[in-house]
Each structure stands twice: as structure tokens, then as C-alpha cells.
N, C-alpha and C positions, 0 to 999 in steps of 0.2 A: 418665944418671940410672937407679939402680938400682931395678927392680920393687919397689913395697911389698908385704910378705908379708902376706896376710891370715890371721889366725888361723882354724882349723877348728875345730868343735865334735868332742869327743872321742868316737868312735862304736866300740863293740866289740860283736861278736854273741858269744853265749853258746854254748857247745858242746852240743848236743843229745846226751845220753847213752842215753837209750832212752823210748820211746813205748809207754805201758801202755794197751791198748784192750780193750773187751771188755763195757762198759755198754752198754745199749739206748737209755737217755736222759740228760739232762742229770746230769753229775757236779756235786754241788753243794758239796764240799768233799772235800780230799785231804789228808793229812799224811804226813811221812816217819817211818818208824820208826829212831830212832837205833841204829847200830852193828849192824842186821840187814838193810842193803840191802833195805829193804821199804818199802811204801806202803799205806796204808789209805785207802779211797775210799768214800763215801755217795752214792746217787744218788736221782734221781726215781723209776727203776725198781724201788724198794723194797729194793736190795740193798746189803749191807755187805760189802766184800771187802778182804780182806788179800793183798797179793800180794809174793811173796817173790821174789828173784833167785835162779835156778837155775844149776847149773854151766854150761849152756849160753849162760848170759848173758840170757836171756830172763826175763821176770817172769811168773809163773803163780799164780793165785789157791791160797793154802793154806785160805783161809775163804771161803766163799761163804753168806752167810745172808739170808734173805728176811724183811722185817720186814712188821708188818701194814698198814702205811701209806707213802708216800713218804719218804726220809730228806731232811730239810732241812739239817743241820747236825750237827756232833760236836765233841767235846772229848776228845782222848787224853793222858794223864798216862803217860809212859814208866818212871816210878819204880815205880809200882803197876800198870802195865799195866791200868789202868781206862779203859774207853771209854764215853764218855756219847753217846747219839744223840737227835738232836730229831726229832722226827716231824711230818708236816702236820696230823695230827689233836691235836696239843697235847701228846703225851706225850714224857717224856724217858725213854729205856730204857737202863739200865746195865748193862755187861757186863765180866767179867774175861777178859783175854787169857791163854793158857796160856803158858811160857816159851819154846816152840818155834813160837809163834803158830801153831798148827795147830786150836786150838780156842777158841771164845768161851762162856762161862757166864753165863748169866743171873744177875744180882744182884737188882735191884728196878726197878720203874717208878714214874715222880713224874708225877702228875696235874698239870703245872704251868701248862697254859695253856688256854684255851678254842679256841683256833686254832693255826696252823703257828707251830712255835717257829722263831726267827730265829739266835738266837745262844745259845751254851752256855760257860760257862767252869766248869772244875773248879778248886777252891783247895784244895791238899793240906793247907796249914799249918794252915788252919781248918776243913777238911772240910766245905767249903760247895760247893753247885752253883748258880751264877748262871745265868740265862737271862732273855730277852725273846723275846716272841711278837707275832704280827700282832695279838692282843687289846689291844696297846699298854699291856701288862703287864711289869714288870721284877719277878721273883721271885727268891729265894734260898731254898734247901733245905738240911737236914742231911743229908750223904751218910750218915752213920751209921746214924740212925734215920728218914730218910725224911721226916721232919716238914718242912711249910712254915715257915720262920722269919718271914717278912716280904715285901711287895710295895710296888710304886709305880706309879703310872700315869703314862706319857708323854704328851706333848702329840701325839705321832705314833707312826707304827709304827717300833720301833727297829729298826736295821740295823749299829748297831756296838757292843762292849763290850769293855770293858778294867777291869781291876781292880789296885789298889796293895795289896799284901798289909801293908806296914808300916803306912801311915796307914788304911787300911780304907776306902779311897775308890774308889768306882765311876763309872767314865765311861761315858756311855751317847749316842750317835750317833742320831739319827732323820732320817725321810724330810723333814722341814720344815727341815733343815739346822741344827738346832740341838744344841748337846751340854750334856748335863746332868751335874752332878757330885754324887754322894750320898755321905755319910758314913753307914757301914753299921756297925750294932752286932748285938748277938746276937738280937735281936727287933724291931727298929725301924731307920728309917733317917731322916737329915735332909737336907734339901735344902741344899747348900752354895752353888751357884751355876749359872747358865746363861749360855752364850756363844754368839753366831753370827756366821760369818764368811764362810759358802758362800753363793752365789746359788742352790745346789741342794741336794738331799738328801744327808745324811753317808751313804756307802756302806762306809766302812772305818775303824775304829781301831788305833792301836798305841800302846802305852805303852812308854817308856824309864825303867826305875824309877831307874837310875842317876843320869843327868843330869835325871831328872823333867820330860821332855819329852812331850806327847801330840801325835800325828800323826793328822791325820783327811784322808781322801780324801772325795771327791764326785762326785756326777753332772755337776757344773760342770766337769769335767776338771782340777780343781786338787787340791793338797795344802796342807795349812796345818800349820806346827808351831807348837805353842802352848807356851809356855815357862811352865810351871806351878811348877817349882821357884825359878826366878828372882824371882818375885812381882812382876814390872815390867809385866806384861802384855803382853810382846812376842809378835807372832804375824807370822811370815813365810809368805809364799805360794811355793809352787812350782809352777810351769807346766811339764810336760813331757810331757803327752798330748793327742791330739786328740779323746779320747772320755772317757766316765765311769772314774773310777778305780774298780777293782773290787777290789783286794787290797793290803794293805800289810804289811812286815815288816822288822824292824829288827835290825840285826848289831850287838851292843854291844861287841864286842872291835876291829871296825873302825869303829865309829860311821859305818855305812853305812845309808840307809834304801833300800829295795828297793819299787818302786811298779809295778804291772801295770793295764793299761787295756784298755776294750773296743776300742781301736784296734789290740790284739795287740802293743802294745809294753812292755816291760819296762825302766824306768829305775832306775839306780842313782845315789843322790844321795850325795855326800861332805858329812857333817855334820860334819867336824872342822874346817871352816874359817867363817871370821867371816861372817857374811852382813848384809845390809842388810835391815831390818826394812821390811815393806810399809806403805807411807802409807795413813792414813784418807782416804777420799774426802771431800772438802770440800763443803758445800752452798753454793750461791749461785743466784740467779734471773738472772743474767747472764754472761758468759764474764768470766773472770777475767785474761783476757789483753787482748782488745779492747772488752771491755764491752758487747757485744751482747746484746740480751734472749733468755732461753730463751724456748719457745713457750708457756710457762703464764703469762709476766710480761706479761699484758696491759696494765697501767698504763704501764710503760716502752716497750712496744711502740706504745701510742697516743701517748704523749708525743713519743717519737722518731720516728715515722711509720716504723717498720720492721718486718719481717715476723719473727716468732720462730724461732730456731734450736733445733736438737736438741742436749741436753748429752751430753758426753763427760767422761771422766777422764783425765788424765795417769798414765800407771801408775808414774811415778818420783817425780812431787812431789805426787800426788793432788789437783791443782786442777781445777775444772771449767772445761771448756774447750768452744769449738764446733769443728766438723769442720774450718774452716779453718785454725784455730790448732793443730790437731794433727793434720796431714796425714802426718807422719812416722811410721816404725815402726824399732823398735831392739829387738833381745835385751840383756837385763841379767841375767846369769846370777846375778851375786852377791846379786841379790834374787829368784832364783828363776824368772825368765823365760828358759827356753831358747829359746824361739820369740818372733819379733818382735812385739812389743805396741806399742799407740797411746801414743805420748809426745808432749808439746807441743814447739812448734818450740824452744823456748827449753832443754827438756832435751836435745834430740836434740842439740844445738850443743854442749851439755856435757859428754855421754857420751864418755868417751875408749874408746880401743881397748883398754886394758887391762880396762876394764870390760865389753868386748863378748865378753872371750875367755873 
């Protein structure tokens, strides 16, 4: 009898090209300078550094600038070489980098927030600077005049910000796990909708303007793909980390989503395959397989003289089940579950090897 070949998950390690060191404290954000073999970083030690690769192959700072307050975030536009830096004191400082990236000239300051700036986006097409802060405020300013154009108060501290230039929709993710969609005009904004799918706070957002899909990462270790453009309300969950998702990036030309987490892992998701939508978790007062009551169903517990059980959910069908009826585990990559997750016994028997590969 021939041995059965079990499919193995595809694991590839990226090649480490260079390690750039020098900051005394946490580096809060870093971006690559296109076509220049360079990196811009901002840190809690109040420094802004532009690192350029020298003939020796090492990266050395061509710019070392100290800000008046710790640097929390930044936004860099390669076309205009405009660098916007968010500070811990709520200020956004704007600089213009020279063509050789050896000098940064101050342009203006925005008194954008009452406390730490959490995210910045510079929209070149509209000359807008969008920002969120720990004061639970979303604000946008005119980059030409420096004037504040409008604001919106979020339900919790915002930790993710994306913008669609074509429709002027802003996407804000916050610590409560909620994503808010706003329609922005020149001097006001309109709430379009809010949606929630994470059990933890949103830690990162990424927008694909071509396929019109929004990706959200969370402290619950998951990534959710929201099909905004399809208008079908489709949400697909991706589970590939053992810790909080810290950052997301999307490569449009290859349709690959890249996520990195607090577990030190980098996951590359192929979004060019047809995936199955994550089922909604069903509500029930008793197990939808064996009809045993859950621990809050006092009436059925009294009538049947049975002890109430803890409720679980099958990740494949979404049914509410007890621990005995969901004792099996399985990976389901087509549904985004790269690790083994809880499934009910019926679904475990129905999952094929092809679905596991």
C-alpha cells in the first residue's frame, strides 16, 4: 500500500538584505525611499533620520534631525518629497526634503490634535493632510493654507487610517474594533456606515483602490478582507499570526497582501484566489448538534435536569456547538485559517484534503 502524501504548508523565508540600526528607542515608523536605496525613520527618541546606502553597502544617516517631541508617525510623498511627521504633543510638522536627501527644510506646523498623533495621510490630489490622534479626533487640513477643514470624533482612539481619492471616502479603524467610513467634502464630512468584525482593537488598515477592498488587522491576531466595491457585504477572515497584527501592506500588481505580527512573523497572502467567506456565528441557547443547553439557559437546564455547557462555534459552518461536538481541529486555508481551528465533528468529516492544502 502506497504511503499517503500529506500536503505541507508553503513556507519561505525572506532574505535579510540589511539591518539599519542607530535609534536609541522604539522606531515607530519607517518607509523606503523609492529609487534612492534609502529609508526614512521616526522614533520615540525624537529623531528623524534619512538613511542612504553608501558604496560600502552600509546605510548611514544623511539627515539627523531632532524634533521637540517624540515622533509617533509620518507620511512621505516621493513625488513632492514632502515629509509630514506626527508628534506626541499633537503637532504635525511638515518638511521638504532636498533632491539629494541630504537636507530637510521646515514648511509649516499644524496644531492638529490635543494629544499624540496616531496616523497621518497626505493626499496630493486634493492637497489634504488627514490625521487621527489619541484625543479621538479625525481631522483634515489644507496643505497649502494650513487651515483646518473639518473634523470628526471617533468612538475610540483611532489606530488605522486609509483614504480613497476617487470617492473621497475615509476609513478609520479604532481600538474598539470598529471601522468607520466617512464621506469627506471640502469643509464637512458625512457618516456613511460603521462595521465591526474583530473581537479586538483594529491595529492596521490597508486599502486596495482597484479591487476596492479594505483589509483590517487586529489585536485579535486576525486580518479581515472587506469587499467594499462588490457591495455584497462579503467579509473573509485570514488567520496566520499567533499575536497582534502590527502592519499591513498590499501589492496591487501581484494581488498579494503582506501582514506582520507581534509574533515576529511575516505572512504573504495570495488574494488572487477565490476564498470562501467566513460564516456568521449563529446564536442559540443550546448546542445545535446535540441540543444540550448552554449554561445561561436555565429553563432547559431545569426541565432536562442537565448542567449547562459552554458555547463554542464551528469556524466552517458557524453553528453554536458544545465542546464535545466540536472536539476536532482542522486548518482551512481557503477560508483564511492557516492554523488548525475548532470545527464541529460533521464539518471535520466533510473537509477534504484539497481544502486543507
